[in-house]
C-alpha positions in Angstrom: 5.2 62.9 83.4 3.7 64.4 80.2 5.5 67.7 80.9 8.8 65.9 81.3 8.2 63.9 78.1 7.3 67.0 76.1 10.5 68.7 77.3 12.6 65.8 76.3 10.9 65.7 72.9 11.5 69.4 72.4 15.1 69.1 73.4 15.6 66.2 71.0 14.0 68.1 68.2 16.2 71.2 69.0 19.4 69.1 69.0 18.4 67.4 65.7 17.7 70.8 64.1 21.0 72.1 65.3 22.9 69.2 63.9 21.3 69.6 60.5 21.8 73.3 60.4 25.5 72.9 61.5 25.9 70.4 58.7 24.4 72.9 56.2 26.7 75.7 57.5 29.8 73.4 57.2 28.8 72.3 53.7 28.6 76.0 52.7 31.8 76.9 54.4 33.9 74.0 53.0 32.1 73.5 49.7 31.0 69.9 50.4 31.1 67.1 52.9 34.7 67.6 54.0 34.1 67.8 57.8 34.2 65.4 60.7 31.7 64.5 63.5 33.8 66.6 65.9 33.6 69.5 63.5 29.8 69.0 63.4 29.4 68.8 67.1 31.5 71.9 67.7 29.5 73.9 65.1 26.2 72.7 66.7 27.5 73.4 70.2 26.6 69.9 71.4 28.5 66.9 72.7 29.9 64.5 70.1 27.8 61.7 71.6 24.7 63.8 71.0 25.2 63.5 67.3 25.2 59.7 67.6 22.1 59.9 69.7 20.3 61.2 66.6 22.3 59.7 63.7 24.2 56.5 63.3 27.0 58.1 61.2 28.0 61.2 59.5 26.6 59.8 56.2 23.2 59.6 57.9 23.5 63.3 58.7 24.3 64.1 55.1 21.4 61.9 53.9 19.0 63.8 56.2 20.2 67.1 54.7 19.7 65.7 51.2 16.3 64.5 52.2 15.4 68.0 53.4 16.7 69.4 50.0 14.6 66.8 48.1 11.6 66.9 50.4 10.9 70.5 49.5 10.6 69.5 45.9 8.7 66.3 46.6 6.3 68.3 48.7 5.6 70.5 45.6 5.4 67.3 43.6 2.7 65.8 45.8 0.9 69.1 46.1 0.7 69.3 42.3 -0.5 65.7 42.2 -3.2 66.5 44.8 -4.5 69.2 42.4 -4.7 66.9 39.5 -7.9 65.0 39.1 -7.6 61.3 39.9 -7.7 59.3 36.8 -9.2 55.9 36.1 -6.4 53.9 37.8 -4.8 52.7 34.6 -1.1 52.8 34.2 -1.5 55.5 31.6 -3.5 57.8 33.9 -1.1 57.2 36.8 1.8 58.2 34.5 0.0 61.3 33.3 -0.4 62.4 36.9 3.3 61.8 37.6 4.4 63.5 34.4 2.4 66.6 35.3 3.9 66.7 38.7 7.5 66.1 37.5 7.2 68.9 35.0 5.7 71.2 37.7 8.3 70.4 40.4 11.4 72.5 40.5 13.9 69.6 40.3 17.0 71.3 39.0 17.7 73.4 42.1 17.3 70.3 44.3 19.7 68.4 42.2 22.1 71.3 42.3 21.7 71.5 46.1 22.5 67.8 46.4 25.7 68.3 44.4 26.8 70.9 47.0 26.0 68.6 49.8 27.5 65.3 48.7 29.3 65.9 45.4 28.7 64.7 41.9 27.3 61.1 41.7 30.0 60.0 39.3 32.4 57.1 39.1 35.3 59.0 40.7 33.3 59.4 43.9 31.5 56.1 44.8 30.3 57.4 48.2 28.5 60.3 46.4 26.8 57.8 44.2 25.6 55.7 47.1 24.4 58.7 49.0 22.5 60.0 46.0 20.8 56.6 45.4 19.8 56.3 49.0 18.3 59.8 49.2 16.3 59.2 46.0 15.2 55.8 47.3 13.8 57.3 50.4 11.8 60.0 48.6 10.7 57.4 46.0 9.0 55.6 48.8 6.9 58.7 49.5 5.9 59.0 45.9 5.0 55.4 45.7 2.8 55.7 48.8 1.0 58.7 47.4 0.2 57.1 44.1 -1.0 54.0 45.9 -3.2 56.2 48.1 -4.7 57.9 45.1 -5.3 54.6 43.3 -6.0 52.0 45.9 -7.4 49.6 43.3 -4.2 49.7 41.1 -1.9 46.8 41.0 0.8 47.5 43.6 3.5 46.1 41.2 2.4 48.5 38.4 2.6 51.4 40.9 6.0 50.5 42.1 7.3 49.9 38.6 6.0 53.2 37.3 7.2 55.4 40.1 10.6 53.6 40.3 11.1 53.9 36.5 10.6 57.7 36.7 12.7 58.3 39.7 15.5 56.0 38.6 15.5 57.9 35.4 15.8 61.2 37.1 18.9 59.9 38.9 20.4 59.1 35.5 19.6 62.4 33.9 20.8 64.3 37.0 24.2 62.6 36.7 24.4 63.6 33.1 23.2 67.1 33.7 25.7 67.7 36.5 28.5 66.4 34.3 27.6 68.4 31.2 25.6 71.5 32.2 25.1 72.0 36.0 25.3 72.6 38.8 25.1 76.3 38.1 21.5 77.3 37.4 22.1 79.4 34.3 19.4 79.8 31.7 21.3 77.4 29.4 21.7 74.8 32.2 17.9 75.0 33.1 17.0 74.6 29.3 19.3 71.5 29.2 17.5 70.1 32.3 14.1 70.6 30.7 15.3 68.9 27.5 16.6 65.9 29.5 13.4 65.7 31.5 11.4 65.7 28.3 13.6 62.9 26.9 13.1 60.9 30.1 9.3 61.4 30.0 9.2 60.2 26.4 11.2 57.2 27.2 9.2 56.1 30.2 5.9 57.1 28.6 6.4 54.5 25.9 6.0 51.8 28.5 2.8 53.1 30.0 0.8 54.7 27.3 -1.5 52.6 25.1 0.0 51.7 21.7 -1.8 52.9 18.6 
């Protein structure tokens, strides 16, 4: 029984990986999300129904690809936090940890990668905006959990507000950066991203650092 279960699990994992790789290949080939479930199934060499065994819709496939893109960066984000000494649990110390991780994470390539996957999150493409917000919401949950784990005595509302403020701000500056500088990762575009991130940190910091 265990062997049969293991085989089924391995097959499910194989199919899921094939679907996500096929989605990435189609995105690269077509320059975005302009493909159907039938196209996806054909590229993955699976039945159409198998796609729906793993994902409720094509948008869910795209979200999973976006999460993969962002997860690489969030993993670095969390690893950087793990190397940072835990502070005193105050809002200021929690922000210092998040700021350090945000500056250390290579966010611009992830934002650029999401642009290729779902398009620029602007007013002319509302679906792209929804997909971007959903993808960031899912990774924000991971960050919120990590900060709460590091600071179990902190007020949960403070933790949520801090993390959500930073991540919501990243969505805003990503939209601005894509419109005015990205998505090509030129030296000028990367400098522009660093400047925007600095402005965001300054803006959010004012709400979490002690006044003098």
